[in-house]
N, C-alpha and C positions, 0 to 999 in steps of 0.2 A: 612394328610395335604400335598397338592401338590403345591399349588400356592406359589410364592415367598413371598407374603405378609403374609403367614401363618407360616413362619419359626419362630423358638424360638426367644424370645426377652429378652433384659436385663431389670432387675429391680434393683437389688443390687448385689454387689460383681462381680465375674467373671462368675457366673452361669447364664445360660439363663433359661427362663420360657416359658410355653405354652402361646401363645398370647391371648387366651381366658381365662380370670379369672372368678371367681364366686362372685357375689354380694350377701350378706347374709341378706339384708333387708326383702325379702319375707318370710324367715323362722322365723323372729322375732315376727310376730304377730302385732296387733294394738298397737299404743302408741301415746301419745301427749307430746310435750315439749314446754314450753312457749306458751301454747294455740294453737300450730300448730300441724297438723298431721304429724307424722314422721315414722309410721309403715306401716303395710300391712294388709291383711285379716287375720282372725283367722287361726291359725295353727291347723290342725286336731289332731296331736299328735307329741310330740318331737321325737319319734322313727322314724316316716316317714321322718321328717326333717333331721335327722342324715343320714338316708338311701339316701336321695337326695344328700347330700354332699359326701357321700362315692361313689355314682355312678359317680358324676362329677370327683372325684379323680381317680377312676378306668379308666375313659375315657381320662385321661391325664392332668386334671386341676392341677396346682401347686400353683396358687395365689388365696387366699380366703380373701375377704374384709368384715369387719364388722365395726360397730360403736356402741358406748355406748348408742346411742338413738334408735337403731333398737330394738324395743321391750323392751327398757330400760334395756339392758343387756341380754335379752333372746337369741338373735341371737349369742352373744358371747359364752354363755353357751352351746348352741347346737353345735356350731363349736368346742368347747372344747371337747365334747363327740366324735366328729369325730376324732379329733387330737389324742385321746387316743387309736385309733384303727389303725393308720397308722404310718409309720416311720416319726418322726418329721422333719427330713431333706428333706423329700419329699414335704414339704408344706411351703409356705411363707404366714405368717399372716400379713395383713395390717389392722390397726385399727385407725379409725378417732375419735378424741376427740375435745372438745371445744364448742360443742353445748349445752352440759349439764354441768351446773356449781354447781348443788346441792345447798347447803346453803352458799357457798362461795361468796365473793364479785365479783370475776372475774374468769372465767375458766382457765386463764393462769397465775394465781398467782402460786408461787412455791409450796405451800402446795396442791393446787388443781391439779397441774400437777402430782405431786407424787401420790396423791390419785387416780387420774384417771388411771394412769398406773398400780398401784397396784391392782385396781379393775379389770382391763382388764386381768392381769396375773392370778388372782383368777378365773375369768370366763373361761378363756381359759385353765386353768390347765397347763400353760406353763410359764416358767420364762421369755422367750425372746419374745418380739414383734418385728417382722422383720422390719416393716415400721410403724412408728407412724405418722399419718397424722393430721396436724392442719386444722380444719374445716373452719377457717376464719382467717383474718389478722387484727382483731380488738384487739389491746392490751391496750385498755382503753384510756381515754383522754390524748393527748400528748404522747401516747405510754408509759403510766405509768408503765405497766407491762412487757415491752419488754426486758429490761435488765435482770430482774430476770428470765423471761421465757427462754431467751437465755442461761443463766448459768445453769438453771435446766435441760434443754433439753440436754445440753452438758454433764452434770453429768450422766444423764440416759444412754447416749451412752457410756460414759467412763466405767460405771459399767457393761455394757453388757445387761442391761434390755431392751434396745432399740438398734437395729442394725443400722437403718437409719431413718432419719427424712424426712417426706413428708410435703408438703404445698399445700393447695388448691388455685388454680390460675384461674382467668377468662379465657375463651376460647380465648378472644381477649383482648389484653392490649392496651389501647388507648394512644395517645401521651400525653406528660406531660403538664398539665395546666401551663400557663405562670407564675403564682405567687404562686407556691407551693414548699414546700421542701419535702424531703423524709419522714420526720416524720409526715407531715400533708397532704401528697398527697392524693387525693381522691381515693376511691376504684376503682380498675381497671386501675390505672395509672401505666404506665411502669416504671417510675422512682421510685415509691414507692416499687414496687416488686423487682427491682434491689437492692434497699437498704435492703429489708428484706432478700433476698438471701445472700447478703454479711454478714448480721448480724447473721443469723440462720444456714446457710450452709446446706439447704435441698438437699438431693440426689435424691428425687423423687418429681415430681409435679403432682397434681391430678386436673382433670378438667372435665367438662361436655362434652359429645360427640359432640355436635353441637353448633355453626357452626365451621367447621374444619379450616376455613381460613377467613381473613377479607373480607368484601365486598369491591367492587372497590372504593367506596367513602371513607371507613375507611382506606384502604391501602394507598390511595392518601394523607390522612391526617397524615400518619406516624404510623398507628396502627401496632401491631406485634402479630402474632398468638402465642399461648402458646407453640406450638411445636418449632417455631423458637427461642423463648425465652429460652426454655429448652436446645436446642442445644447450644445456646450461653453460657449457664452456665454449660454445661456438665451434665445435670440432665436427669434421666429417666422420663417417663410419664406414668400415668394411666388415663384411660378414663372411666367414669361411665355414666350410663343412656343411653346406645346405643339404647335402645328400648323406651326411653322416658316414663319410668314407665309402659311399656307394651302398650302404646297408638299407637305405630307404627306397632303393629301386627294386627290392625283392629278389635280387640275383643271388644273395648269399644266405644260406640257411645253416643249421647246426652242423651239417656234414661238410661244409666248405673248408678247403685247406689253403693256407697261405704260407709262403716262405718266411723264414725267421726275420728277414729284413723288411718285411711288408707291414706297414702300420696296422693293417686290418687283422694281423695275427694277435693283436692285443685283446681282441674281443673273444671271450670264451664261447664254446658252443652253446652254453645256456643263455648267454646274452644275445647271441645271434638268433637263437630260437625265439627268445622273448620278442625281439624286434620283428622277426618274420611273422609271428602270430599277430602282432599288433597291426600289420598291414592288411590283414584279411578283409576288413571293412572297405579299405580303399580298392582292393582287388575286385570285390563284389560290385562296387559302384562304377569303377572306371576301366576295369580289365587288368589282367595280370602281366601284360607286357612291361618289362623293366623300363623301357623308354617312356611309356605312358606314365608310370609311377614317378619317374624322374621329372617329367614335365610338371606333374602336379606339385611335387616338392619344390621345384624351382619357382613356379608361380607363387606358391605359398610363401616362400622366403622373400621374394621380391615384393610381395604385397604387405606382408607383416613387418617388413623392415623398409618402409617406403623412402627413406632418405639415404640408404646404404648402397654401396657397390657390393653385389653378391658374387663371391668367387666360387665357381664350380670347376672342379678338376676335370680334365679331359685326357684320354689316353689314345685316341685315334681321331683321324679326320672325320670319320663317319659319326662318331659321338659328338664332336663339335657341331657338325651340321644338324644333327637331331636336336641338340640343346637349343640352338638359336632358332631353328625352324619351329620348335615347340612354342616359342613365344608369340607366334602369329595367331594362335588359337587361344582366345581369352578364357579364363576360368570364371564361371558365374559366381555370384555372391553365395548362393546355396552350396555350390561345390567347395568354395573357399571355407565356409564355416564347417562343412563336413570334414575337410582336410584338417582344419584347426583342431577339432575335437579328436580326430584320430592321432595326430602327431603329439598332442598334449597327453593323451592316454599312454602313448609309447614312452614319452619322457618321464611321466609320473611313475610308470612301472620300472624304468631304469633307475630312477631315484630311490624307489623302495628297495630294489635289488641291492643297490650300493649301500644303503643304510643297514640292511640285513647282513651283508658281508662284513661291514665294519663292526657291527655288534658281535658277530661270530668271532671275528679276529680278536676282539677284546676279552672274550671268555677265557678263564684260566684253563691251562692244559690239564688234562686228566692224567693221573699217575698210571 
């Protein structure tokens, strides 16, 4: 690592971490949760998945991120097999909970929180979860479960089962609606998240990689980026999906097919085509090789989110090697700006597509 934006970064405590972390969704295999795809393609065998994580660790990775819905626990168990072969203090485990509630009434009830942490500990084969990340900020009607969740999460930290709490936050926090309070503020509302940070005390905020900053219109309306929000609260940040589930590598076009339990199946052929066309400028400038495009996207995420641990999923030892080897070749300022314009064009097109689909959905049905 030579570029200043590739220097070690803070996650928790005084220790710094490698800026490129490892996302463990791809090693979990296919899965569905609440009728939604949350997994990846079939894993050839658990041994190769463990080798993938060991390769990333040998190349310098220190932060490994899993979730209970990635393969419905399988990715956690694979990560646990890797943890058994390396010094525990050389790794930071981050684990996201809240999307899977089992048979409980709400994922953030006290019993469910204890159960989810205990299951993660069993899967990891480790008592301590370094960062426990809340997948969402829905605590039930009128925040019914917020108080008991706050007390339970504090108890887990006090006991040493969890070192730090993380919370998922939108990339852009919008200005406060005029008639809302912190307990009823709409999702993505800045005042709502200020309130939740005050209540829960998270030390880490997790967000999607793009967009890294508010649009000019949003900024004028008082929106705040998650990074400015994190700095204001003294929190570290983790960024996931820097490759947009692999779509920014150019490997998947409109005709690509994915199994029903693969998260990539949520992208329609028209959306995959839109993203694929948006990469044409990058192909012309850098080449069409998927790993080359992955290198540009990872460098872009690491530079545009300079204080964050960037989590990139890996599905093979070869991919892990290529991701980390790609950091040895720095991206110039001109190439970074070109990538910025390209990625922002792609995400603006996706936003317009989503708005058009929403308007179409709201049209009255014809007789």
